[in-house]
MARZA-618997 format. One record per residue (C-alpha): residue in three letters; x, y, z. Coordinates in steps of 0.25 Angstrom, whole numbers, plus 5000, padded with zeros to 4 digits. Layout:
BEGIN
ALAXYZ ...
***
This chain:
BEGIN
UNK538847944576 UNK538548034588 UNK537248044588 UNK537147894584 UNK537547874600 UNK537047984607 UNK535647904599 UNK536247764604 UNK536447794617 UNK535047864618 UNK534647744612 UNK535247644625 UNK534647754635 UNK533347744631 UNK533247584632 UNK533947584642 UNK532847674650 UNK532047594641 UNK532247454646 UNK532647494661 UNK531247554662 UNK530447424656 UNK531347344667 UNK530347274680 UNK530647244693 UNK530447104699 UNK530247134716 UNK529847084730 UNK530047024744 UNK531046894746 UNK530446854759 UNK530846724768 UNK530146594770 UNK530746554782 UNK530546674791 UNK529246684790 UNK529346754774 UNK530146884781 UNK530846954768 UNK532346914765 UNK533147004763 UNK534546974755 UNK533846864745 UNK534346864731 UNK533346894718 UNK533946844707 UNK533346834690 UNK533846714685 UNK534546704671 UNK535246854677 UNK536146944687 UNK534947044690 UNK534546964705 UNK534447054720 UNK534747034735 UNK533347084743 UNK533547184755 UNK533347174769 UNK531847184767 UNK531847064756 UNK531447124744 UNK532147154730 UNK531847214718 UNK532347194703 UNK532447244691 UNK532347174676 UNK531847194662 UNK530647134660 UNK530246974658 UNK530346844666 UNK531046814676 UNK531646694685 UNK531946764699 UNK532946694711 UNK532546734725 UNK533446674734 UNK534346664748 UNK535346624755 UNK534946474762 UNK533446484755 UNK533046414741 UNK532846484728 UNK531746514723 UNK531446574708 UNK530146664704 UNK529846684688 UNK529546834688 UNK528946914674 UNK529347064673 UNK528647194666 UNK529247294662 UNK529047414674 UNK528547304683 UNK528747254696 UNK528547114699 UNK528547064715 UNK528946934718 UNK529246884731 UNK529646764736 UNK530146694751 UNK531346614751 UNK531446484758 UNK532446394762 UNK531646284755 UNK532346154750 UNK533546254748 UNK534946154748 UNK536246224755 UNK537146244747 UNK538746314745 UNK538446444745 UNK538946584752 UNK538346624762 UNK538346794763 UNK537946844777 UNK537046954772 UNK536246884766 UNK536046764774 UNK534846774787 UNK535646684799 UNK534346684804 UNK533646574793 UNK534146444797 UNK534246414783 UNK535546514786 UNK536046464796 UNK536046314788 UNK536846354777 UNK538146464785 UNK538146334793 UNK538346244779 UNK539346344773 UNK539946384786 UNK541346314789 UNK541046324804 UNK540546224811 UNK539146294818 UNK537846304819 UNK536746404820 UNK535246464824 UNK534646554818 UNK533346654822 UNK532646574811 UNK532746444820 UNK532446494832 UNK531346564829 UNK530746424824 UNK531246354837 UNK530646454845 UNK532046494852 UNK532046614859 UNK533646624864 UNK534846584859 UNK535246474873 UNK534046394865 UNK534146424852 UNK535746354852 UNK535146234860 UNK534346214846 UNK535646194840 UNK536446044841 UNK537446004852 UNK536846114861 UNK536146104872 UNK535646204884 UNK535746184901 UNK534646164907 UNK534346284917 UNK535346374911 UNK535946454901 UNK537046354897 UNK537046304882 UNK538046184879 UNK538746174866 UNK538846014863 UNK539045964879 UNK539746104882 UNK539246204890 UNK539646354893 UNK541046354896 UNK541246294883 UNK540446374874 UNK540346524868 UNK539246634866 UNK539446744858 UNK538846854849 UNK538846874836 UNK540346834836 UNK540646894849 UNK540646854863 UNK539546874872 UNK540046864888 UNK539046764896 UNK538046854905 UNK538146734919 UNK539346724927 UNK539146564927 UNK539246564912 UNK540346574902 UNK538946594891 UNK538046694890 UNK536646644892 UNK536046624878 UNK534846644882 UNK535046794885 UNK534846804867 UNK533546814863 UNK533246744848 UNK532946864846 UNK534246944843 UNK534746824836 UNK535046804821 UNK535646674824 UNK536446574835 UNK537946524829 UNK538346374837 UNK539846354832 UNK540346254838 UNK541646244830 UNK542746334836 UNK543246434823 UNK544546544829 UNK543646674827 UNK542946604839 UNK543546624854 UNK544246494860 UNK543346474872 UNK542446364865 UNK542046214865 UNK540646204862 UNK540146314855 UNK540146464851 UNK538446514851 UNK538546654843 UNK537446744844 UNK537346814831 UNK536146934832 UNK535146964823 UNK535447054811 UNK534147104805 UNK533847124790 UNK532747184787 UNK532047324784 UNK531247344798 UNK530547254807 UNK530047264822 UNK529247124832 UNK528847124843 UNK528746994850 UNK527746964863 UNK527846834870 UNK527446764885 UNK527946624891 UNK527546544901 UNK527946414909 UNK527346314912 UNK528046304925 UNK528046434930 UNK526746444927 UNK526346334935 UNK526846404947 UNK526446544945 UNK525846544957 UNK527146524964 UNK527946604955 UNK529046664963 UNK530346744961 UNK530946844968 UNK530746984969 UNK531847074966 UNK531947064949 UNK531147114941 UNK530347054928 UNK531347124917 UNK532547034921 UNK533247194925 UNK533847214941 UNK534647334946 UNK534747294959 UNK536047224968 UNK536747224978 UNK535847314991 UNK536747404998 UNK537247365013 UNK536547215010 UNK537647185022 UNK537147285032 UNK535547275028 UNK534547195022 UNK534447285009 UNK534547204998 UNK533247234988 UNK532547124983 UNK531647054992 UNK531546894994 UNK530246874994 UNK529746814979 UNK528946874970 UNK527746804962 UNK527646794948 UNK527046784936 UNK527646674928 UNK527246724913 UNK528546754905 UNK528446854891 UNK529546894881 UNK529247024872 UNK530447074861 UNK530547184850 UNK531547144838 UNK531447294828 UNK532447294816 UNK532947394803 UNK533947384794 UNK534347504786 UNK534947524772 UNK536047654773 UNK536747684763 UNK536747594749 UNK537347474757 UNK537247494771 UNK536247424778 UNK535947434793 UNK535247324802 UNK534547374816 UNK533847254825 UNK533447274840 UNK532547174849 UNK532147214864 UNK531347084870 UNK531047034886 UNK530746924887 UNK530346844902 UNK529846724910 UNK529646604920 UNK530046504924 UNK529846384935 UNK530546244938 UNK530446164949 UNK531346024953 UNK532445964963 UNK533746004962 UNK534845944973 UNK536245894974 UNK536445744980 UNK537645654984 UNK538145534976 UNK537245464984 UNK536245514979 UNK535745594991 UNK535045754989 UNK536045854996 UNK535245964992 UNK533945944988 UNK532846054984 UNK531346074975 UNK531746214966 UNK530946294960 UNK531446404952 UNK530746514948 UNK531246584935 UNK530946734929 UNK531746784918 UNK532146864909 UNK532846924895 UNK532747074891 UNK533347074876 UNK534047204867 UNK534947184855 UNK535247264844 UNK535947254833 UNK536347374822 UNK537047294808 UNK537547394798 UNK538147354785 UNK538947474776 UNK538947404767 UNK539247254764 UNK540847284769 UNK540447314782 UNK539747284792 UNK539447324807 UNK538547294819 UNK538047294832 UNK537447224841 UNK536947254855 UNK536247144864 UNK535747184877 UNK535247054886 UNK534547054899 UNK534146914906 UNK533546894919 UNK533446764929 UNK532546764942 UNK532446634950 UNK531746614962 UNK532346474965 UNK531646384979 UNK532446264984 UNK531646174994 UNK532246065000 UNK533445995008 UNK535046045009 UNK536045945015 UNK536546075021 UNK535246115026 UNK535046005033 UNK533646015040 UNK532945895046 UNK531545995049 UNK531546085034 UNK531746085022 UNK532546185014 UNK532046335004 UNK533246364996 UNK532746504988 UNK533546594978 UNK533146694968 UNK533946734958 UNK533946864949 UNK534946864936 UNK534846954927 UNK535946964914 UNK536247074905 UNK536947074894 UNK537647184886 UNK538247144871 UNK538947244861 UNK539347184849 UNK539847264834 UNK540147174823 UNK540847214811 UNK540947154796 UNK541847224785 UNK542347174773 UNK543547244770 UNK543747174756 UNK543247064747 UNK544046974757 UNK544247024769 UNK543247034780 UNK543247084793 UNK542247054803 UNK542247114818 UNK541547114833 UNK541647184843 UNK540747164856 UNK540747214870 UNK539647154881 UNK539047164895 UNK538647054904 UNK537947074918 UNK537346964926 UNK536747014939 UNK536146924949 UNK535647014961 UNK535346964973 UNK535146814970 UNK534246784984 UNK534346624991 UNK533746585005 UNK533846475013 UNK532546425021 UNK532246285030 UNK530746255027 UNK530046175039 UNK529046095030 UNK528346055044 UNK528146195047 UNK528446275033 UNK529446355040 UNK530346435034 UNK531746465040 UNK532846525032 UNK534046415030 UNK535646465034 UNK537046345033 UNK537546465028 UNK537746615027 UNK537446615012 UNK536146535012 UNK535246665012 UNK535946755004 UNK535846854992 UNK536746874981 UNK537046984971 UNK538046954957 UNK538447024946 UNK539247004935 UNK539547074923 UNK540647044911 UNK541047134900 UNK541547084887 UNK541947144874 UNK542747044863 UNK543147094847 UNK543146984836 UNK543747024822 UNK544146954809 UNK544546994796 UNK544346884785 UNK545246874772 UNK544446794761 UNK545446684754 UNK545246654739 UNK544146684733 UNK543446564721 UNK542446584712 UNK542046724722 UNK542046644734 UNK543246654745 UNK543846524749 UNK544146554762 UNK544646654772 UNK545646674783 UNK545146784796 UNK545946834807 UNK545546874819 UNK545446924833 UNK544346914844 UNK544546964857 UNK543346944872 UNK543647024884 UNK542746994898 UNK542647034908 UNK541746994922 UNK541447054933 UNK540546964945 UNK540247004957 UNK539346924968 UNK538946984984 UNK537946884992 UNK537446905004 UNK537246795015 UNK536146815024 UNK536546755039 UNK535246695046 UNK535246715060 UNK534846585069 UNK533446675074 UNK533546715057 UNK533646545053 UNK532546515064 UNK531546635058 UNK530246575050 UNK530146635035 UNK529446635022 UNK530446595011 UNK529346685002 UNK529546805011 UNK531046805015 UNK531046975015 UNK530446955027 UNK531646895033 UNK532746945026 UNK532547095030 UNK533147205036 UNK532647205051 UNK532747055051 UNK534347095046 UNK534347185056 UNK533947105067 UNK534846985063 UNK534146885056 UNK535146895047 UNK536246955043 UNK537046995028 UNK538646945024 UNK539246945012 UNK540546855007 UNK541346995007 UNK540447095012 UNK540047185002 UNK541347154992 UNK540447044981 UNK541146924977 UNK541546944962 UNK542746874950 UNK543046964939 UNK543446874925 UNK544246944913 UNK544646904899 UNK545246934888 UNK545246854875 UNK546046904861 UNK546046784851 UNK546546814837 UNK546046694825 UNK546246674812 UNK545446564804 UNK545746524789 UNK544346494782 UNK544546414769 UNK543746324758 UNK544946214753 UNK543746164742 UNK542346184739 UNK541746054751 UNK542846094762 UNK543046234772 UNK544046264782 UNK543946354795 UNK545446344803 UNK545746434814 UNK546546464825 UNK546446574833 UNK547046624849 UNK546546684862 UNK547346764872 UNK546446724883 UNK546546774897 UNK545546774909 UNK545646814923 UNK544746814935 UNK544746874947 UNK543746854958 UNK543446874975 UNK542546794980 UNK542046724994 UNK542946624989 UNK544246694988 UNK543646844995 UNK545246874990 UNK545146844977 UNK545846794968 UNK546146794952 UNK546446714943 UNK546746734926 UNK547246604914 UNK547546674902 UNK547746574889 UNK548146574874 UNK547346484865 UNK547746434851 UNK546246374845 UNK546446314831 UNK545146274825 UNK544446204811 UNK543646194803 UNK543246104790 UNK541946094783 UNK541846004769 UNK540646014760 UNK540145864757 UNK539145924749 UNK538446054745 UNK537446004760 UNK538445944768 UNK539545994777 UNK540745924784 UNK541445994796 UNK542445994806 UNK542946094816 UNK544146084826 UNK544646184836 UNK545246214848 UNK544546314860 UNK544646314877 UNK543946354888 UNK543946454897 UNK543546454911 UNK542546574915 UNK542546674923 UNK541446624934 UNK542446504935 UNK543746554937 UNK543146634949 UNK543146594964 UNK541746624963 UNK540546544969 UNK539346534966 UNK538246474974 UNK536946424969 UNK535846344978 UNK536446194974 UNK537746234969 UNK538946344969 UNK540146384961 UNK541246404961 UNK542546474950 UNK543646394949 UNK544846494945 UNK545746374940 UNK545046334929 UNK545746374916 UNK545146334899 UNK544946214894 UNK545546174882 UNK544346104870 UNK544746044856 UNK543546034847 UNK543045954834 UNK541845954827 UNK541445864812 UNK540145914805 UNK539345854795 UNK538145944790 UNK536845944778 UNK536246054774 UNK535145964765 UNK534546114766 UNK534446254769 UNK533746234781 UNK534246054783 UNK535346014790 UNK535845904795 UNK537245904803 UNK538245794813 UNK539345834820 UNK540345784828 UNK541145864839 UNK542145834850 UNK542745924860 UNK544045884867 UNK543945984881 UNK545346014890 UNK545346054903 UNK543846044901 UNK543046144912 UNK541846094923 UNK540846124932 UNK541246044944 UNK540746024959 UNK541846024965 UNK542245954979 UNK541846054989 UNK540746045002 UNK539746134992 UNK540246064979 UNK540346194973 UNK540446174958 UNK541646254950 UNK542346254937 UNK543646144935 UNK544546094923 UNK543845974925 UNK544845864917 UNK545845874908 UNK544845824896 UNK543545834893 UNK542845804878 UNK541545804869 UNK541045744858 UNK539845734851 UNK538845734838 UNK537845844835 UNK536945814824 UNK535945924816 UNK534645914807 UNK533646004802 UNK532745944793 UNK531446004786 UNK530545884787 UNK529445944776 UNK529446104770 UNK528446134757 UNK528846214748 UNK527946344745 UNK527746464748 UNK527746464762 UNK528546374772 UNK528046264777 UNK528946184786 UNK529346074797 UNK530746044800 UNK531545964811 UNK533046004820 UNK533745914825 UNK535145904832 UNK535745854843 UNK537145834851 UNK537945714856 UNK538845694863 UNK539745644876 UNK540745734885 UNK541845704892 UNK542645764901 UNK543945694912 UNK543745754927 UNK544945774935 UNK544945794948 UNK546345804952 UNK546745904941 UNK545445994946 UNK546145984960 UNK547546004953 UNK547146144943 UNK546246204957 UNK547346174968 UNK546346094975 UNK545246214975 UNK544446124970 UNK544245974970 UNK543245884962 UNK542845754965 UNK541945684955 UNK541345584954 UNK541745524937 UNK543145554932 UNK542445614920 UNK541145664915 UNK540645734904 UNK540245874900 UNK539345964908 UNK538146004902 UNK538445884889 UNK537245814886 UNK537445694875 UNK536245724870 UNK535545864864 UNK534645854854 UNK533645974846 UNK532745954838 UNK531346034834 UNK530246024825 UNK529846164815 UNK528446194806 UNK528546304800 UNK527446354789 UNK527246504784 UNK525846544779 UNK525346694771 UNK525446804777 UNK526946774784 UNK526346684793 UNK527046564799 UNK527046454810 UNK528146404814 UNK528246284826 UNK529446204832 UNK529546084841 UNK530946094847 UNK531745994856 UNK532746004862 UNK533645874871 UNK534945844879 UNK535145734886 UNK535845704900 UNK536845814904 UNK537945824914 UNK537745944923 UNK538645934935 UNK539745834938 UNK539745714948 UNK540745734958 UNK540945674975 UNK540345534968 UNK539045614965 UNK538645574951 UNK538445674938 UNK537345814938 UNK536445774925 UNK535645844917 UNK534445744912 UNK533945724898 UNK532945854894 UNK532145874883 UNK531346014879 UNK530346024869 UNK529846164864 UNK528746194855 UNK528946324848 UNK527646404838 UNK527846534831 UNK526846594821 UNK526846684810 UNK525246744809 UNK525946854797 UNK527146924795 UNK527147024807 UNK526446934820 UNK526846814825 UNK526446714837 UNK527446634841 UNK527446494854 UNK528146414861 UNK528146304872 UNK529446274877 UNK530046154886 UNK528646074881 UNK529345914889 UNK529445994900 UNK530745894903 UNK531045894917 UNK532745924919 UNK533445814927 UNK534845844933 UNK535245714941 UNK536545654947 UNK536845544943 UNK537245454955 UNK537745294956 UNK536345274961 UNK535845344951 UNK535145504947 UNK534845584957 UNK534045704952 UNK534545804957 UNK533945934948 UNK532645934940 UNK531446034935 UNK530746024923 UNK530546174917 UNK528946204912 UNK528346234896 UNK528746384893 UNK527446434883 UNK527746544875 UNK526846654866 UNK527346754857 UNK527046844846 UNK527946954838 UNK527547064829 UNK528047104819 UNK528147264813 
***
């Protein structure tokens, strides 16, 4: 018996070894057809009719071991069309099958999104996430950004429905609501503003090289900070997936306006080409003329360029661990020139100030980013993100014309202003995600950010010009006419996110919902100081002939010592200052539940404790002042989703939020520009917002979408920028009335005109989105006087108006053609158009009509080529229509032009090589 058993075991062992030795192997690489045949990690390979399957690794490779025979392989990836391939396997042989996947004619179905398996750079993956999410949001990923030739985040969000970018600034409007009503975050954590004039950081600081995707949330949820009405822009930084890469790119660009004025392209001296400066207030400016920078302009050659380095690598650590590293560093610069009319007129259209303005501009952007993501195992992940951005803008403005305060029948007025602004942003983030049990998840994040905004040595000089004799002399009506100004801002902000969620009621292995509870904290401190040195020109000095391009010949130590001019500031060497502190503690709860296969909801409530304090000591209040408010906000929200069928959704959202005034708006500080001055209002307080959305959407294919959204906003005590009644027509900020509202409809469509199936992509697609809206707000002059104790008066021409910055119509359209060839080569061409209708710039007062920016459209052409897997060449032509920007004042006798210019065309050419 023992012998028989021993013989049986030996025979079974020999048979097992024999069978194992006779197996064959199937291996290969899966690639992404829509991403220039890049490798496709985390895709699935299944032997049809069996349980044998495997996922591709980070290099897109797979390998299967099967018995000899004929099989069918199924290649699949979330959001892509599955492909079946027959294969014959022989013993002890390896069969290689490489396959490219694409969205093709794939129809979206109700599937569970696995975060690790989706590349959110892709349009198809983002559309799939949008379909399955309960929230109402829009996303734009790296693939779409590349296709449309978008270079920065500001231009990216302006490509989405209901979003526009204010011409000549970094201000983004969402559904007609401007800077104060929107918020910005990075990887879900808030980031501070780089500009004392703005609540939000300038989005054009962020190069799209660092972006995985951008999410624009237009409906409010309890996880978000309550300072929300228009939308929140969340920038998700790039997370590298792959074995390793190194890419270098170089480019150049020219602006037709700048090139046509190349012989006379003049900028101020002092700032260098890199955009970094270290100079500031001199040691003894009140007792000597010791300023570091020359007042004489220098000639530049207006040709810009850029270079960028990117590198990434993934390391396997142990059996389950994976470390992904990604870094990028780049520098870009550019030159611009514009010229046109700028003036202010009275209610009858008569000129108060009228100048022909010329503006020469040089800007830089230096970016460095590093991120490290470490997946300990399938349950725990931690990541660190560091971002450094330094931007600079150097401008030389000349205004030639007349000013009623400088009446001189024999001479015209020339104003020269040189401005250099350097903004530096440091962002540090630590993020974690932990699966504690099968039902309990923990997500957390910490951030510490620093922003520095400097305006060192802004210069201004005014001169009379006698056209008969061609003689220039210095002009002075007040001691501030000729000046040098220094400004420094530093803001530190810490933030913390903590959320724990519990999955509810598994059914067929899938949870029916979850409960989430969490805490958010945001702690911000700003320090701001500015000092202005005014030059009091003696009568002899005012009669001295000067050269506008050689003012050093007048403003120097010798003339200072001889008494031709003197220097003073409002309080000696003590700068004007304000500082702000804002603390927000928040707790929230979310109940997310799928009541039926078709009906889902997210019900949330949030509590916030807000404290904001502003202190100041300025020329308007030399003794100094302080102002504090504290608020308790209870913010409910609800989002409902009903799946009409597997391709269509109906969504509804409603919420209550608030809008905070900013530090600068509540500090009693005045910022003086050539054409206007802005003064703070310590009596400003938050407004309350009620929001709703109703959206229908249909997803015919994985890369196609049709949607219609109706939205509404009701705002109590809306905050507005308005001209106040004063001798100098200063601008301030007020709670302008009791109520305001905005409502409208958004349309979006993405459609393939043709998509020829085959081994290589050959597709023509069309994208379109439009927003139609109406805004209204009451204007109550008595309310403003009462709430400011009579300090501010407004005498508006009308008792109501629309929202400043809002257009009744915004539309974006693009037409893209993609064609791939053999050897990983291909072309991609996109024609993109943007249009906005008339928009209100400022509310009229003292009988004057509103200031309105007239409708304008822009057209860009982007052409990208891939010569092989490593080498690519890109070409861009922007602002092809070169429309004229116009701002008019709507007076009873007709529109009066007060501001106009053309930007010119910008052409860019770049080359990139990936090792």
